[in-house]
RODO-2510 file (C-alpha; in nm, 4 decimals, decimal comma):
residues 534
     n   res          X          Y          Z
     1     x     1,8937     2,1054    -1,1789
     2     x     1,5631     1,9223    -1,2468
     3     x     1,4603     1,6719    -0,9835
     4     x     1,4505     1,3035    -1,0822
     5     x     1,2247     1,0353    -0,9322
     6     x     1,3303     0,6807    -1,0159
     7     x     1,0945     0,3943    -0,9318
     8     x     1,2274     0,0420    -0,8842
     9     x     0,9083    -0,1338    -0,7717
    10     x     0,9179    -0,3769    -1,0655
    11     x     1,2741    -0,4851    -0,9907
    12     x     1,3942    -0,4134    -0,6373
    13     x     1,0418    -0,4117    -0,4947
    14     x     0,9664    -0,7471    -0,6548
    15     x     1,2375    -0,9040    -0,4375
    16     x     1,0027    -0,8799    -0,1397
    17     x     0,9318    -1,2091     0,0326
    18     x     0,6011    -1,3477    -0,0927
    19     x     0,5802    -1,1197    -0,3968
    20     x     0,5945    -1,2716    -0,7428
    21     x     0,5129    -1,0310    -1,0238
    22     x     0,4261    -1,1813    -1,3601
    23     x     0,4972    -1,0021    -1,6865
    24     x     0,1279    -0,9113    -1,7009
    25     x     0,1504    -0,7676    -1,3479
    26     x     0,4465    -0,5515    -1,4480
    27     x     0,2686    -0,4312    -1,7607
    28     x    -0,0301    -0,3344    -1,5431
    29     x     0,1769    -0,1529    -1,2783
    30     x     0,3971     0,0462    -1,5188
    31     x     0,1139     0,2700    -1,6523
    32     x     0,0124     0,3517    -1,2939
    33     x     0,3681     0,4592    -1,2134
    34     x     0,3723     0,6649    -1,5321
    35     x     0,0428     0,8273    -1,4366
    36     x     0,1827     0,9151    -1,0959
    37     x     0,4573     1,1071    -1,2713
    38     x     0,7823     0,9278    -1,1914
    39     x     1,0662     0,9998    -1,4320
    40     x     1,2036     0,6457    -1,4591
    41     x     1,0569     0,2967    -1,4253
    42     x     1,3083     0,0210    -1,3700
    43     x     1,1553    -0,2846    -1,5342
    44     x     1,3939    -0,5620    -1,4342
    45     x     1,7112    -0,7406    -1,5391
    46     x     1,6922    -0,8461    -1,9062
    47     x     1,9241    -1,1268    -2,0022
    48     x     1,9459    -1,2559    -1,6450
    49     x     1,5754    -1,3067    -1,5699
    50     x     1,3738    -1,4546    -1,8600
    51     x     1,0450    -1,2881    -1,7685
    52     x     1,2227    -0,9521    -1,7487
    53     x     1,3571    -1,0073    -2,0989
    54     x     0,9998    -1,0742    -2,2078
    55     x     0,8761    -0,7666    -2,0218
    56     x     1,1033    -0,5321    -2,2154
    57     x     1,0115    -0,6997    -2,5440
    58     x     0,6389    -0,6550    -2,4750
    59     x     0,6781    -0,3116    -2,3166
    60     x     0,8231    -0,1714    -2,6380
    61     x     0,4985    -0,2631    -2,8162
    62     x     0,2341    -0,2431    -2,5448
    63     x     0,3253     0,0506    -2,3205
    64     x     0,2586     0,4123    -2,4132
    65     x     0,4408     0,6028    -2,1401
    66     x     0,3825     0,9764    -2,1219
    67     x     0,6004     1,0810    -1,8286
    68     x     0,8460     0,8017    -1,7523
    69     x     1,1271     0,6276    -1,9367
    70     x     1,1989     0,2579    -1,8980
    71     x     1,5276     0,1583    -1,7404
    72     x     1,6919    -0,1828    -1,7681
    73     x     1,8914    -0,3067    -1,4691
    74     x     2,2175    -0,4981    -1,4981
    75     x     2,5694    -0,5256    -1,3640
    76     x     2,9160    -0,4258    -1,4724
    77     x     3,1142    -0,6609    -1,6961
    78     x     3,2848    -0,9597    -1,5423
    79     x     3,6410    -0,9247    -1,4189
    80     x     3,9084    -0,9911    -1,6784
    81     x     3,6813    -0,9401    -1,9807
    82     x     3,5657    -0,6498    -2,1975
    83     x     3,2219    -0,4937    -2,1769
    84     x     3,1735    -0,5356    -2,5507
    85     x     3,2165    -0,9127    -2,5118
    86     x     2,9994    -0,9617    -2,2020
    87     x     2,6602    -1,1177    -2,2969
    88     x     2,4878    -0,9759    -1,9890
    89     x     2,5961    -0,6256    -2,0821
    90     x     2,4894    -0,6838    -2,4428
    91     x     2,1448    -0,7925    -2,3183
    92     x     2,1024    -0,4471    -2,1630
    93     x     2,1527    -0,2892    -2,5029
    94     x     1,9254    -0,5416    -2,6717
    95     x     1,6433    -0,4587    -2,4285
    96     x     1,6081    -0,1278    -2,6182
    97     x     1,5543     0,0549    -2,2892
    98     x     1,6836     0,4124    -2,3264
    99     x     1,8235     0,4099    -1,9713
   100     x     2,0429     0,1500    -1,8023
   101     x     2,0852     0,1179    -1,4268
   102     x     2,4245    -0,0382    -1,3729
   103     x     2,4891    -0,1963    -1,0350
   104     x     2,8554    -0,1608    -0,9425
   105     x     3,0480    -0,2394    -0,6265
   106     x     3,1604     0,0722    -0,4390
   107     x     3,2939    -0,1081    -0,1327
   108     x     3,6495    -0,2408    -0,1606
   109     x     3,5632    -0,5392     0,0598
   110     x     3,2874    -0,6459    -0,1804
   111     x     3,5165    -0,6106    -0,4805
   112     x     3,7767    -0,8327    -0,3202
   113     x     3,5553    -1,0866    -0,1378
   114     x     3,2330    -1,1031    -0,3434
   115     x     3,3724    -1,0402    -0,6945
   116     x     3,7113    -1,1919    -0,6060
   117     x     3,9011    -0,9286    -0,7975
   118     x     4,1168    -0,6311    -0,7151
   119     x     3,9997    -0,2839    -0,6328
   120     x     4,1742    -0,1531    -0,9429
   121     x     3,9997    -0,4038    -1,1714
   122     x     3,6608    -0,3270    -1,0128
   123     x     3,6992     0,0423    -1,0974
   124     x     3,8068    -0,0545    -1,4497
   125     x     3,4918    -0,2674    -1,4780
   126     x     3,2795     0,0358    -1,3856
   127     x     3,4514     0,2691    -1,6314
   128     x     3,4583     0,0200    -1,9197
   129     x     3,0918    -0,0811    -1,8867
   130     x     2,9626     0,2747    -1,8492
   131     x     3,1677     0,3940    -2,1475
   132     x     3,0456     0,1060    -2,3652
   133     x     2,6771     0,1693    -2,2831
   134     x     2,7187     0,5411    -2,3486
   135     x     2,8751     0,4652    -2,6873
   136     x     2,5709     0,2466    -2,7598
   137     x     2,3485     0,5496    -2,7015
   138     x     2,2249     0,4619    -2,3527
   139     x     2,1982     0,6994    -2,0603
   140     x     2,3518     0,5348    -1,7551
   141     x     2,2547     0,5510    -1,3895
   142     x     2,5264     0,3878    -1,1799
   143     x     2,3775     0,2132    -0,8776
   144     x     2,6693     0,2527    -0,6366
   145     x     2,6088    -0,0674    -0,4422
   146     x     2,7187    -0,0728    -0,0747
   147     x     2,8478     0,2812    -0,1184
   148     x     2,7826     0,4130     0,2318
   149     x     2,9254     0,1099     0,4121
   150     x     3,2190     0,1144     0,1743
   151     x     3,2784     0,4856     0,2293
   152     x     3,2852     0,4439     0,6062
   153     x     3,5430     0,1651     0,5598
   154     x     3,7630     0,3277     0,2917
   155     x     3,6467     0,6761     0,1803
   156     x     3,9180     0,7168    -0,0829
   157     x     3,8227     0,3979    -0,2671
   158     x     3,4485     0,4604    -0,2719
   159     x     3,5068     0,8190    -0,3844
   160     x     3,7345     0,6991    -0,6669
   161     x     3,4641     0,4545    -0,7830
   162     x     3,2059     0,7341    -0,7970
   163     x     3,4410     0,9583    -0,9940
   164     x     3,5166     0,6727    -1,2369
   165     x     3,1478     0,6419    -1,3213
   166     x     3,1078     1,0119    -1,3911
   167     x     3,4316     1,0343    -1,5911
   168     x     3,3141     0,7441    -1,8126
   169     x     2,9940     0,9329    -1,8962
   170     x     2,7298     0,8276    -1,6419
   171     x     2,4365     1,0676    -1,6115
   172     x     2,3765     0,9793    -1,2454
   173     x     2,5570     0,7997    -0,9674
   174     x     2,3028     0,6831    -0,7085
   175     x     2,4625     0,6295    -0,3689
   176     x     2,3223     0,3089    -0,2164
   177     x     2,2661     0,2164     0,1445
   178     x     2,2330    -0,1447     0,0347
   179     x     2,2354    -0,2966     0,3834
   180     x     1,9992    -0,0286     0,5130
   181     x     2,2026     0,0462     0,8230
   182     x     2,2681     0,4196     0,7851
   183     x     2,1125     0,7004     0,9891
   184     x     2,0407     1,0532     0,8582
   185     x     2,3414     1,2309     1,0121
   186     x     2,5835     0,9799     0,8562
   187     x     2,4126     1,0054     0,5186
   188     x     2,4137     1,3836     0,5276
   189     x     2,7818     1,4107     0,6135
   190     x     2,8934     1,1613     0,3478
   191     x     2,6793     1,3130     0,0711
   192     x     2,8196     1,6582     0,1515
   193     x     3,1718     1,5200     0,1151
   194     x     3,0951     1,3463    -0,2150
   195     x     2,9203     1,6563    -0,3487
   196     x     3,2378     1,8538    -0,2834
   197     x     3,4417     1,5849    -0,4634
   198     x     3,2281     1,5603    -0,7805
   199     x     3,1433     1,9282    -0,8150
   200     x     2,8105     2,1135    -0,8350
   201     x     2,6960     1,9886    -1,1763
   202     x     2,7197     1,6102    -1,1294
   203     x     2,3837     1,4449    -1,0570
   204     x     2,3992     1,2447    -0,7356
   205     x     2,1222     1,0059    -0,6368
   206     x     2,0157     0,8192    -0,3250
   207     x     1,8934     0,4579    -0,3007
   208     x     1,8085     0,3687     0,0604
   209     x     1,6911     0,0470     0,2204
   210     x     1,4887     0,0438     0,5405
   211     x     1,6662    -0,2025     0,7692
   212     x     1,7263     0,0660     1,0320
   213     x     1,3801     0,2167     0,9804
   214     x     1,5407     0,5295     0,8350
   215     x     1,5034     0,4857     0,4587
   216     x     1,2705     0,7810     0,3999
   217     x     1,4596     1,0006     0,6477
   218     x     1,7926     0,9033     0,4898
   219     x     1,6570     0,9869     0,1455
   220     x     1,5458     1,3319     0,2598
   221     x     1,8791     1,3887     0,4352
   222     x     2,0577     1,3031     0,1105
   223     x     1,8410     1,5498    -0,0815
   224     x     1,9221     1,8248     0,1679
   225     x     2,2915     1,7422     0,1288
   226     x     2,2885     1,7655    -0,2518
   227     x     2,1183     1,4640    -0,4164
   228     x     1,8676     1,5498    -0,6892
   229     x     1,7808     1,1931    -0,7930
   230     x     1,5792     0,9717    -0,5554
   231     x     1,5071     0,6017    -0,5856
   232     x     1,2488     0,3912    -0,4050
   233     x     0,9496     0,1630    -0,4385
   234     x     0,5755     0,2085    -0,4076
   235     x     0,4543     0,1169    -0,0574
   236     x     0,8149     0,0517     0,0441
   237     x     0,8240    -0,2926    -0,1203
   238     x     1,1538    -0,4775    -0,1244
   239     x     1,3618    -0,7531     0,0308
   240     x     1,4061    -0,7759     0,4089
   241     x     1,2376    -0,4628     0,5494
   242     x     1,2000    -0,2973     0,2104
   243     x     1,3177     0,0122     0,0256
   244     x     1,2450     0,3760     0,0890
   245     x     0,8719     0,4233     0,0324
   246     x     0,8716     0,6409    -0,2778
   247     x     0,5202     0,7665    -0,2014
   248     x     0,6265     0,9115     0,1335
   249     x     0,9419     1,0506    -0,0258
   250     x     0,7670     1,2387    -0,3070
   251     x     0,4895     1,3624    -0,0780
   252     x     0,7479     1,5060     0,1605
   253     x     0,9519     1,6569    -0,1204
   254     x     0,6509     1,8343    -0,2700
   255     x     0,4521     1,9241     0,0427
   256     x     0,7337     1,9914     0,2900
   257     x     1,0245     2,0996     0,0700
   258     x     0,8270     2,2684    -0,2070
   259     x     1,0108     2,0754    -0,4800
   260     x     0,8555     1,9653    -0,8084
   261     x     0,9369     1,5969    -0,7791
   262     x     0,6684     1,4388    -0,9988
   263     x     0,6159     1,5346    -1,3591
   264     x     0,2788     1,5053    -1,5292
   265     x     0,2148     1,5776    -1,8942
   266     x    -0,0091     1,8817    -1,9315
   267     x    -0,3803     1,8114    -1,9236
   268     x    -0,3466     1,4537    -1,7967
   269     x    -0,4531     1,3387    -1,4486
   270     x    -0,1850     1,2238    -1,2106
   271     x     0,0640     1,3623    -0,9667
   272     x     0,0267     1,3953    -0,5924
   273     x    -0,3584     1,4075    -0,5795
   274     x    -0,3607     1,0536    -0,7239
   275     x    -0,1104     0,9183    -0,4700
   276     x    -0,3579     0,7217    -0,2557
   277     x    -0,5543     0,5773    -0,5469
   278     x    -0,2411     0,4605    -0,7252
   279     x    -0,0928     0,3137    -0,4057
   280     x    -0,4054     0,1039    -0,3518
   281     x    -0,4324     0,0070    -0,7179
   282     x    -0,0770    -0,1284    -0,7133
   283     x    -0,1507    -0,3104    -0,3863
   284     x    -0,4397    -0,4839    -0,5604
   285     x    -0,2117    -0,6028    -0,8423
   286     x     0,0608    -0,7259    -0,6068
   287     x    -0,2067    -0,8934    -0,3915
   288     x    -0,0518    -0,7410    -0,0798
   289     x    -0,3071    -0,5648     0,1402
   290     x    -0,2437    -0,1916     0,1872
   291     x    -0,0913    -0,1081     0,5245
   292     x    -0,3537     0,1053     0,7003
   293     x    -0,0949     0,3113     0,8889
   294     x     0,1197     0,4038     0,5897
   295     x     0,2001     0,7761     0,5934
   296     x    -0,0097     0,9877     0,3573
   297     x    -0,1889     0,7019     0,1744
   298     x    -0,2964     0,4654     0,4533
   299     x    -0,6594     0,4350     0,5581
   300     x    -0,5567     0,5475     0,9085
   301     x    -0,3237     0,8269     0,7973
   302     x    -0,5871     1,0928     0,8694
   303     x    -0,8132     0,8967     1,1072
   304     x    -0,8906     1,0552     1,4439
   305     x    -1,0153     0,8701     1,7483
   306     x    -0,9673     1,0533     2,0770
   307     x    -1,2411     1,2942     2,1789
   308     x    -1,0009     1,5819     2,2492
   309     x    -0,8782     1,5601     1,8898
   310     x    -1,2330     1,5693     1,7581
   311     x    -1,3171     1,8808     1,9584
   312     x    -1,0220     2,0614     1,8019
   313     x    -1,0882     1,9262     1,4522
   314     x    -1,4445     2,0558     1,4675
   315     x    -1,2939     2,4042     1,5045
   316     x    -1,0108     2,3601     1,2521
   317     x    -0,9013     2,0259     1,0947
   318     x    -0,5455     2,1540     1,0576
   319     x    -0,5023     2,1578     1,4357
   320     x    -0,4440     1,7807     1,4370
   321     x    -0,3340     1,7155     1,0764
   322     x     0,0074     1,7849     0,9334
   323     x    -0,1326     1,8426     0,5832
   324     x    -0,4581     1,8459     0,3896
   325     x    -0,5402     1,4793     0,3108
   326     x    -0,6942     1,5784    -0,0222
   327     x    -0,3471     1,6883    -0,1376
   328     x    -0,2559     1,3197    -0,1638
   329     x    -0,6016     1,1917    -0,2576
   330     x    -0,6879     1,0699     0,0908
   331     x    -0,9695     1,1633     0,3327
   332     x    -1,0019     1,2552     0,6962
   333     x    -1,2003     0,9995     0,8966
   334     x    -1,3486     1,0077     1,2426
   335     x    -1,3262     0,6841     1,4412
   336     x    -1,6037     0,6062     1,6834
   337     x    -1,4997     0,4301     2,0031
   338     x    -1,5345     0,4537     2,3787
   339     x    -1,2889     0,7444     2,3586
   340     x    -1,5432     0,9367     2,1508
   341     x    -1,7098     1,2459     2,2908
   342     x    -1,9960     1,4468     2,1467
   343     x    -1,7632     1,6261     1,9053
   344     x    -1,6494     1,2930     1,7569
   345     x    -2,0089     1,1771     1,7163
   346     x    -2,1102     1,5055     1,5552
   347     x    -1,8191     1,4960     1,3096
   348     x    -1,8769     1,1310     1,2265
   349     x    -2,2449     1,2024     1,1696
   350     x    -2,1515     1,4858     0,9337
   351     x    -1,9156     1,2498     0,7486
   352     x    -2,2096     1,0083     0,7049
   353     x    -2,4464     1,2824     0,5909
   354     x    -2,6289     1,3678     0,9174
   355     x    -2,6268     1,7169     1,0682
   356     x    -2,6457     1,6689     1,4442
   357     x    -2,5292     2,0160     1,5438
   358     x    -2,8795     2,1080     1,6648
   359     x    -2,9627     1,7647     1,8107
   360     x    -2,7912     1,7541     2,1518
   361     x    -3,0384     1,4883     2,2677
   362     x    -2,9345     1,2529     1,9869
   363     x    -2,5665     1,3273     2,0441
   364     x    -2,6007     1,2426     2,4118
   365     x    -2,7850     0,9155     2,3513
   366     x    -2,5502     0,8003     2,0752
   367     x    -2,2435     0,8841     2,2845
   368     x    -2,3790     0,6835     2,5777
   369     x    -2,4772     0,3890     2,3558
   370     x    -2,1327     0,3768     2,1939
   371     x    -1,9550     0,3759     2,5282
   372     x    -2,1863     0,1041     2,6670
   373     x    -2,1589    -0,1067     2,3502
   374     x    -1,7803    -0,0885     2,3414
   375     x    -1,7690    -0,1888     2,7069
   376     x    -1,9549    -0,5034     2,6001
   377     x    -1,7136    -0,5836     2,3183
   378     x    -1,8371    -0,3859     2,0165
   379     x    -1,6014    -0,1719     1,8122
   380     x    -1,7277     0,0866     1,5670
   381     x    -1,4027     0,2364     1,4436
   382     x    -1,3825    -0,0412     1,1822
   383     x    -1,7583    -0,0814     1,1363
   384     x    -1,9019     0,2400     0,9959
   385     x    -2,2131     0,0665     0,8635
   386     x    -2,3117    -0,0653     1,2069
   387     x    -2,2534     0,2782     1,3581
   388     x    -2,4734     0,4409     1,0949
   389     x    -2,7550     0,1960     1,1753
   390     x    -2,7169     0,2794     1,5447
   391     x    -2,7345     0,6491     1,4557
   392     x    -3,0514     0,5933     1,2505
   393     x    -3,2131     0,4180     1,5462
   394     x    -3,1614     0,7249     1,7638
   395     x    -3,2679     0,9724     1,4936
   396     x    -3,5719     0,7872     1,3568
   397     x    -3,6570     0,5694     1,6540
   398     x    -3,5816     0,2462     1,4671
   399     x    -3,3565     0,1041     1,1999
   400     x    -3,4876     0,0366     0,8454
   401     x    -3,7271    -0,2624     0,8487
   402     x    -3,6399    -0,4602     0,5377
   403     x    -3,7285    -0,7917     0,7004
   404     x    -3,8265    -0,9436     1,0339
   405     x    -3,6465    -1,2539     1,1513
   406     x    -3,8574    -1,5266     1,3055
   407     x    -3,5809    -1,7769     1,3731
   408     x    -3,2605    -1,9268     1,2414
   409     x    -3,0541    -2,2361     1,3095
   410     x    -2,7347    -2,3983     1,1819
   411     x    -2,6271    -2,7611     1,1826
   412     x    -2,2822    -2,9065     1,1215
   413     x    -2,2585    -3,2767     1,0546
   414     x    -1,9760    -3,5118     0,9739
   415     x    -2,0148    -3,8755     0,8870
   416     x    -1,7001    -4,0828     0,9052
   417     x    -1,3658    -4,0487     1,0715
   418     x    -1,1017    -3,7807     1,0823
   419     x    -1,0319    -3,6306     0,7431
   420     x    -1,3881    -3,6693     0,6231
   421     x    -1,5210    -3,3198     0,5387
   422     x    -1,8111    -3,1925     0,7490
   423     x    -2,1242    -3,0475     0,5932
   424     x    -2,3030    -2,7354     0,7169
   425     x    -2,6676    -2,6482     0,6704
   426     x    -2,8660    -2,3474     0,7935
   427     x    -3,2366    -2,2663     0,7963
   428     x    -3,3723    -1,9116     0,8175
   429     x    -3,7357    -1,8167     0,8772
   430     x    -3,8257    -1,4516     0,8202
   431     x    -4,0940    -1,2142     0,6937
   432     x    -4,0284    -0,9870     0,3941
   433     x    -4,2443    -0,8361     0,1226
   434     x    -4,5597    -0,9346     0,3101
   435     x    -4,4674    -1,3040     0,3045
   436     x    -4,3294    -1,5614     0,5437
   437     x    -4,0175    -1,7142     0,3880
   438     x    -3,8380    -2,0311     0,4914
   439     x    -3,4978    -2,0851     0,3314
   440     x    -3,2279    -2,3470     0,3703
   441     x    -2,8687    -2,2955     0,2633
   442     x    -2,5564    -2,5088     0,2590
   443     x    -2,2045    -2,3801     0,2888
   444     x    -1,8440    -2,4315     0,3876
   445     x    -1,9129    -2,4039     0,7580
   446     x    -2,2136    -2,2783     0,9555
   447     x    -2,1530    -1,9063     0,8979
   448     x    -2,1266    -1,9546     0,5232
   449     x    -2,4467    -2,1630     0,5335
   450     x    -2,6266    -1,8868     0,7270
   451     x    -2,5092    -1,6297     0,4727
   452     x    -2,6456    -1,8426     0,1860
   453     x    -2,9769    -1,9070     0,3621
   454     x    -3,0286    -1,5361     0,4389
   455     x    -2,9568    -1,4352     0,0797
   456     x    -3,1882    -1,7005    -0,0622
   457     x    -3,4665    -1,5918     0,1712
   458     x    -3,4407    -1,2278     0,0608
   459     x    -3,3415    -1,2439    -0,3059
   460     x    -3,6950    -1,2741    -0,4454
   461     x    -3,8028    -0,9614    -0,2570
   462     x    -3,4707    -0,7754    -0,2842
   463     x    -3,2852    -0,8866    -0,6027
   464     x    -3,0249    -0,6156    -0,5331
   465     x    -2,8667    -0,8606    -0,2850
   466     x    -2,7339    -1,0613    -0,5789
   467     x    -2,4519    -0,8076    -0,6187
   468     x    -2,3449    -0,8285    -0,2533
   469     x    -2,0282    -1,0239    -0,1837
   470     x    -1,8593    -1,0905     0,1490
   471     x    -1,4916    -1,0012     0,1059
   472     x    -1,3516    -1,0112     0,4599
   473     x    -1,4390    -1,1935     0,7822
   474     x    -1,2536    -1,1397     1,1112
   475     x    -1,3136    -1,3138     1,4435
   476     x    -1,1848    -1,1977     1,7827
   477     x    -1,2251    -1,3876     2,1102
   478     x    -1,2758    -1,1140     2,3694
   479     x    -1,2222    -1,3054     2,6935
   480     x    -1,0012    -1,6002     2,6104
   481     x    -0,9790    -1,7027     2,9772
   482     x    -1,3352    -1,8349     2,9343
   483     x    -1,2177    -2,0730     2,6624
   484     x    -1,4949    -2,2049     2,4382
   485     x    -1,7484    -2,0112     2,6473
   486     x    -1,5880    -1,6771     2,5548
   487     x    -1,7689    -1,3763     2,4089
   488     x    -1,6927    -1,3421     2,0382
   489     x    -1,6703    -1,0365     1,8116
   490     x    -1,7081    -1,0650     1,4354
   491     x    -1,6240    -0,7980     1,1790
   492     x    -1,7329    -0,8517     0,8199
   493     x    -1,6743    -0,6465     0,5076
   494     x    -1,9183    -0,6588     0,2168
   495     x    -1,9093    -0,5068    -0,1308
   496     x    -2,1561    -0,4520    -0,4142
   497     x    -1,8787    -0,3937    -0,6664
   498     x    -1,9018    -0,0161    -0,6308
   499     x    -1,8366     0,0370    -0,2604
   500     x    -1,7582    -0,1665     0,0484
   501     x    -1,8924    -0,1466     0,4035
   502     x    -1,8176    -0,3087     0,7385
   503     x    -2,0407    -0,4268     1,0212
   504     x    -1,9796    -0,5726     1,3664
   505     x    -2,1567    -0,8358     1,5726
   506     x    -2,0949    -0,9514     1,9290
   507     x    -2,2402    -1,2582     2,0943
   508     x    -2,1800    -1,5454     2,3340
   509     x    -2,0715    -1,7590     2,0369
   510     x    -1,9436    -1,7271     1,6831
   511     x    -2,2806    -1,7922     1,5182
   512     x    -2,4752    -1,5265     1,7075
   513     x    -2,2047    -1,2661     1,6478
   514     x    -2,1852    -1,3578     1,2780
   515     x    -2,5644    -1,3453     1,2360
   516     x    -2,5800    -0,9937     1,3794
   517     x    -2,3022    -0,8724     1,1479
   518     x    -2,4608    -1,0431     0,8448
   519     x    -2,8090    -0,8969     0,9001
   520     x    -2,6673    -0,5488     0,9670
   521     x    -2,4670    -0,5759     0,6454
   522     x    -2,7745    -0,6711     0,4406
   523     x    -2,9800    -0,3851     0,5896
   524     x    -2,7122    -0,1209     0,5361
   525     x    -2,6364    -0,2430     0,1840
   526     x    -3,0023    -0,2289     0,0783
   527     x    -3,0441     0,1178     0,2270
   528     x    -2,7281     0,2461     0,0561
   529     x    -2,8639     0,1238    -0,2786
   530     x    -3,1769     0,3349    -0,2258
   531     x    -3,4026     0,0303    -0,1866
   532     x    -3,7358     0,0928    -0,0123
   533     x    -3,8452    -0,1673     0,2479
   534     x    -4,1092    -0,3965     0,0957
***
């Protein structure tokens, strides 16, 4: 049977602590999910959540989905009523979504204690609601809430609830590990038993939460046991510890199991090669920074640090990689640190566009400089731009000379008592474009003032700096036992709107470390834009 991928980022994922998706956010994320090639996009709960009602109304006019169908989420009718009379059920029909995901209790304890009804009435609620929605022309996915916990408590009841959904006309019954406490062997055994009960043609699904850290593994175990419908969220979003990360799930299904999980309309971009780009694009909309160590799509997923790894990778990248990173739109990266040997330096140089294979003298000097610098507090694994400038020094004998600094200073002043804001001012004296330039800048703190003063001093000679923007600033105290006298490391990230780069500075205080990182960032940025020193 065809494989089905069901995304619930816009509904279940949006329950994550700190996440608040607007209707506009949902309308921006849905086309990305469609481009990826998921079969279903669950948009929310119309009738219960006002902005979800609005989403479905706008989606019908504004979204042009090529691969996915919209699904509306809702619950079974209330106990003691009829589905046809339940306004929440009617709202699912009114949403005009072609698919309805119907959450239904499949644990007898939940039916009795949470819904305060009988087990018999709960099963009647499932059958009545599914049958009504099918008569209204909707395809129904039953979300079998608390199924696995319920099955371990009373297998006969949970099995009867699943059968009731199928007998009433549901297309899919998705077995839910709602509390996220299952492990793969339990999931596998239970799915095998349910598969035997419902027969070979019924479409079983899996909806796993990650509270035991097993959501992806449980999803794969369910697929091996007979599920052909998988649910999850992009980047594993969701309440508590999140849902199964749908990106890891589909990558494993396609690359490890050889299944066609994603569907992409012929001739259109999308599918697995767009996995990393789409993951990061959705992160930008949710305003939640991508997790660097996410499998497949994280910035560190194919990053190699230890020298022994680099030696092997130079011979064959597959020796230390479980798959080709380009298959999921990611890249291999070499990290430069005090663990780096000559092979790491050579590979990193190649990544940056320098062939050092016939320059053993340069390799030796760079390796020694990196080890000495890291012993003094520098770190280059997160500061590629600073490492490239170091490499240029050893290749060319000096770094690009865009300007020469004569002096700089920063002053912080506060007049008045506590609560009165302080003011910061910095003065930079440098030589650029054949002139001596003196510039003063003000800012929100001394580092910000130094940044403004440096830019003002250079802008007339190098107008390209106007596009540079500092987007991240990290400070690390390296020897906290020294208190305010401690050595400080600063990492900054800059962008010109097209690319971003990171530099590092180390000094006996925050200002000296920041100044080094700022000047390195300006130099690297100008060089990367093809600007000639003036």
